C-alpha positions in Angstrom: -40.0 12.6 -44.1 -39.9 16.3 -45.2 -40.5 17.3 -41.6 -37.1 15.9 -40.7 -35.2 16.7 -43.9 -32.8 19.7 -43.4 -33.1 20.4 -47.1 -36.9 21.0 -46.7 -36.8 23.6 -44.0 -39.7 25.5 -45.6 -41.9 22.5 -44.8 -41.0 22.2 -41.2 -43.7 22.6 -38.4 -43.5 21.8 -34.7 -44.7 18.3 -33.9 -48.0 19.3 -32.2 -49.0 21.7 -34.9 -48.2 19.2 -37.6 -50.3 16.5 -36.0 -53.2 18.9 -35.6 -52.9 19.8 -39.3 -52.7 16.1 -40.3 -55.9 15.3 -38.3 -57.7 18.1 -40.0 -56.5 16.9 -43.4 -57.9 13.4 -42.7 -61.2 15.0 -41.7 -61.2 17.1 -44.9 -60.5 14.0 -47.0 -63.9 12.6 -45.9 -65.8 15.8 -46.4 -67.5 17.0 -49.6 -66.0 20.4 -48.8 -62.7 19.2 -50.3 -64.2 19.8 -53.7 -64.2 23.6 -53.0 -60.4 23.7 -53.4 -59.0 25.3 -56.5 -55.7 26.4 -58.1 -54.8 29.6 -59.8 -51.9 31.5 -61.5 -50.7 35.0 -60.7 -50.9 37.7 -63.4 -47.4 36.9 -64.7 -48.4 33.3 -65.2 -45.1 32.4 -63.5 -46.5 31.3 -60.1 -49.0 28.6 -59.4 -51.0 28.9 -56.1 -53.0 26.1 -54.4 -54.1 25.2 -50.8 -52.3 22.5 -48.9 -52.0 21.1 -45.4 -49.3 23.7 -44.6 -50.9 26.8 -46.2 -51.3 28.2 -49.6 -48.4 26.9 -51.6 -46.7 29.2 -54.2 -44.7 27.4 -56.8 -42.5 29.1 -59.4 -43.2 27.0 -62.5 -40.2 28.5 -64.3 -37.7 26.7 -62.1 -40.2 24.3 -60.4 -39.4 25.5 -56.9 -41.6 26.3 -53.9 -41.3 30.0 -53.3 -43.3 30.2 -50.1 -46.3 29.1 -48.1 -48.9 31.8 -47.5 -50.7 31.6 -44.1 -48.6 28.8 -42.8 -48.2 30.4 -39.4 -51.9 30.6 -38.8 -52.7 27.7 -36.6 -55.7 25.5 -37.3 -56.5 26.8 -40.8 -56.9 24.5 -43.8 -57.5 26.8 -46.7 -60.0 25.8 -49.4 -61.1 28.2 -52.1 -58.6 30.9 -53.0 -58.7 34.1 -55.1 -56.0 36.6 -56.0 -56.6 40.3 -56.6 -53.6 41.5 -58.5 -53.5 44.5 -60.9 -52.1 43.8 -64.3 -48.6 45.2 -64.7 -47.5 46.1 -68.2 -44.1 44.6 -69.0 -42.8 47.7 -70.6 -43.2 49.7 -67.4 -39.9 49.9 -65.6 -40.9 51.6 -62.4 -44.1 51.9 -60.3 -45.0 53.6 -57.1 -44.0 51.4 -54.2 -47.0 49.3 -53.0 -49.2 50.4 -55.9 -49.4 46.8 -57.3 -49.5 44.8 -54.0 -51.5 41.6 -54.4 -54.2 40.5 -52.0 -54.9 36.8 -51.5 -58.4 35.9 -50.3 -59.1 32.4 -48.9 -61.8 30.4 -47.2 -61.0 27.7 -44.7 -62.4 24.3 -43.7 -65.0 24.5 -40.8 -64.5 28.3 -40.4 -67.1 31.0 -40.9 -64.5 33.7 -41.8 -62.8 34.9 -45.0 -59.0 35.5 -44.8 -57.1 38.2 -46.5 -53.3 38.1 -47.0 -51.1 40.9 -48.1 -47.3 41.5 -48.2 -47.5 43.8 -45.2 -46.4 42.2 -41.9 -48.8 43.3 -39.1 -47.4 44.8 -35.9 -47.6 43.0 -32.6 -50.2 45.5 -31.4 -52.5 44.6 -34.3 -52.0 40.9 -33.8 -53.0 41.1 -30.1 -56.4 42.5 -31.1 -56.9 40.9 -34.4 -58.5 37.6 -33.6 -61.8 38.8 -32.0 -64.1 35.8 -31.1 -67.3 37.3 -32.4 -69.1 34.8 -34.6 -72.7 34.4 -34.0 -73.4 30.8 -32.7 -75.0 28.5 -35.2 -78.6 27.2 -34.7 -77.1 23.9 -33.6 -74.8 25.6 -31.1 -77.6 27.7 -29.7 -79.8 24.6 -29.3 -76.9 22.7 -27.6 -76.4 25.6 -25.2 -80.1 25.8 -24.4 -80.3 22.1 -23.7 -77.2 22.2 -21.5 -78.3 25.2 -19.4 -81.9 24.1 -19.2 -81.2 20.5 -18.2 -78.2 20.9 -15.9 -78.5 20.4 -12.2 -75.1 22.1 -11.6 -75.4 25.2 -9.5 -73.3 28.4 -10.3 -71.1 27.7 -7.4 -70.3 24.2 -8.7 -69.2 25.4 -12.1 -65.7 26.2 -11.1 -63.8 23.3 -9.5 -60.6 23.7 -7.4 -59.2 20.3 -8.0 -59.9 17.4 -10.3 -59.1 13.7 -9.9 -58.8 11.8 -13.1 -59.6 8.1 -12.6 -57.9 6.2 -15.4 -57.3 2.5 -16.1 -53.7 3.0 -15.0 -54.5 4.9 -11.7 -55.5 8.3 -10.4 -54.2 11.7 -11.4 -54.9 14.7 -9.2 -54.9 18.2 -10.8 -55.0 21.7 -9.3 -57.2 23.9 -11.5 -56.5 27.6 -12.1 -60.1 28.9 -11.9 -59.0 32.5 -11.0 -56.8 32.9 -14.1 -58.8 30.8 -16.5 -62.4 30.9 -15.4 -64.0 30.0 -18.7 -61.6 27.1 -19.4 -62.0 25.7 -15.9 -65.8 26.1 -16.0 -65.9 24.2 -19.3 -63.7 21.4 -17.9 -65.6 21.3 -14.6 -69.1 21.1 -16.1 -68.1 18.5 -18.7 -66.6 16.5 -15.9 -69.6 16.8 -13.6 -71.9 15.9 -16.4 -69.9 12.7 -17.2 -68.9 14.0 -20.7 -65.4 12.6 -20.3 -66.4 9.2 -18.9 -64.8 6.3 -20.6 -62.9 8.4 -23.2 -59.6 7.1 -24.4 -56.2 8.7 -24.4 -56.1 9.0 -28.2 -52.7 10.5 -28.5 -49.6 9.6 -26.6 -46.1 10.9 -27.5 -43.2 9.8 -25.4 -41.1 12.7 -24.3 -43.9 15.1 -24.9 -47.5 14.6 -23.6 -50.6 12.5 -23.3 -54.0 13.7 -24.7 -57.6 12.9 -24.2 -61.1 14.5 -24.2 -62.2 13.6 -27.7 -65.5 11.6 -27.9 -64.5 10.5 -31.4 -61.3 9.0 -30.0 -59.1 10.3 -32.9 -58.4 13.9 -32.3 -61.1 15.3 -34.5 -64.1 15.7 -32.1 -65.3 17.4 -29.0 -67.0 20.7 -28.2 -67.4 23.1 -25.3 -70.3 23.2 -22.9 -71.6 26.1 -24.9 -71.5 24.3 -28.2 -68.7 24.7 -30.7 -65.4 26.4 -29.6 -64.5 29.1 -27.1 -61.7 31.6 -26.8 -58.2 31.2 -25.3 -57.3 32.4 -21.8 -53.5 32.9 -22.2 -51.5 34.2 -19.2 -47.7 34.9 -19.3 -47.6 33.6 -15.7 -49.0 30.2 -16.7 -46.4 28.5 -18.8 -45.5 25.1 -20.1 -42.2 25.4 -18.2 -42.4 22.1 -16.4 -43.7 18.6 -16.9 -47.2 17.7 -15.7 -48.8 20.9 -17.0 -52.5 20.5 -18.0 -53.4 22.5 -21.1 -56.1 22.8 -23.7 -55.6 21.2 -27.1 -56.7 23.3 -30.0 -56.6 23.7 -33.8 -55.5 27.3 -33.7 -56.3 30.5 -31.8 -59.7 30.4 -30.0 -60.6 26.9 -31.0 -60.9 25.3 -27.6 -63.5 22.5 -27.2 -63.1 19.6 -24.8 -59.7 18.0 -25.6 -56.8 18.6 -23.2 -53.3 17.2 -22.7 -50.8 16.7 -19.9 -47.2 17.4 -20.7 -44.3 15.1 -19.6 -41.5 17.5 -20.3 -41.2 21.3 -20.4 -42.7 22.6 -23.7 -41.9 26.3 -23.9 -42.9 26.5 -27.6 -46.5 26.0 -26.5 -46.6 29.2 -24.4 -49.2 31.7 -25.4 -50.6 29.2 -27.9 -52.4 26.8 -25.6 -54.4 27.7 -22.4 -52.7 26.3 -19.3 -55.5 25.6 -16.8 -54.0 23.2 -14.3 -51.0 21.3 -12.8 -50.7 17.7 -11.7 -50.1 17.5 -7.9 -50.4 13.7 -7.4 -50.2 10.8 -9.8 -47.2 11.9 -11.9 -46.2 8.3 -12.0 -49.5 7.4 -13.6 -48.9 10.1 -16.3 -45.5 8.6 -17.1 -46.9 5.1 -17.1 -49.5 6.2 -19.8 -46.7 8.0 -21.7 -44.8 4.7 -21.9 -47.4 2.6 -23.7 -46.8 1.3 -27.2 -48.5 3.4 -30.0 -49.2 3.1 -33.7 -48.0 5.4 -36.4 -50.7 8.0 -35.5 -49.5 8.0 -31.8 -52.6 6.2 -30.6 -52.1 3.5 -28.0 -52.3 0.0 -29.4 -54.3 -1.0 -26.3 -56.9 1.5 -25.0 -56.0 3.6 -22.0 -59.3 5.1 -20.7 -60.2 8.1 -18.7 -62.9 6.3 -16.6 -64.3 9.4 -14.9 -63.3 12.8 -13.4 -64.2 13.8 -9.8 -64.3 17.5 -9.1 -63.9 19.2 -5.7 -64.7 22.8 -5.1 
């Protein structure tokens, strides 16, 4: 309800981001890592901080009001353990040097290998463009998955980038033009998954009328899927490829550089998704099938009441 309440604007998120956060929250509720969460006070004992679905919540306990959410604009992060580095300020001191007592919030996040630092300084656009470097060393499981995939695959290098894809669904066929030149890694991931039968018989687990249809999750609930390399891979964002028209094919993610196997097809222009989700294709035939899937009845989690399946994907080079 708070998402629609004009009096709670501090809590508002766009629909896609909120659903991703809600899915992550449900996954966390089933994980023992939820016990790593903590709460803390600032040095004045006036503000209480604790991690939530929307970020680290800061509550002024003197008037019982939410002051802010720290890290709320970082997509795909569900913070867990937090710590606050804040020099003690003597109450009798009237003035201090500007910035001398800036606090630093340190946080871990669910299913992330990084530690996050937050300060009061707003980073410049130039810093943001180079900040999220995808440089984590793959885990042992991811390396084993990659080794198995490359060792056992009969797909030749020339077949790893498809030109078009035909999605065979229980409602009919959808043909997609793929943007391999602009998004080679994304198209390679999609192509190899499709040729290996990874997507066969998956359901469209999320359908929102007037927005999009989504599939590609082996768990069927929005929480699963991985790339052909194991784990996630980085975004391939291009200003020339936008969500400026319906029937755009784009990667679903849980934040920057968290692409796995899930993807969605829009049914309306969605400009708010630009530079956040990798556009790697457009529907050229079968738009009526997309709209037919969009029109099915769904439950409160936007999952169709009757399964709509992606039977297989045929790739042509």
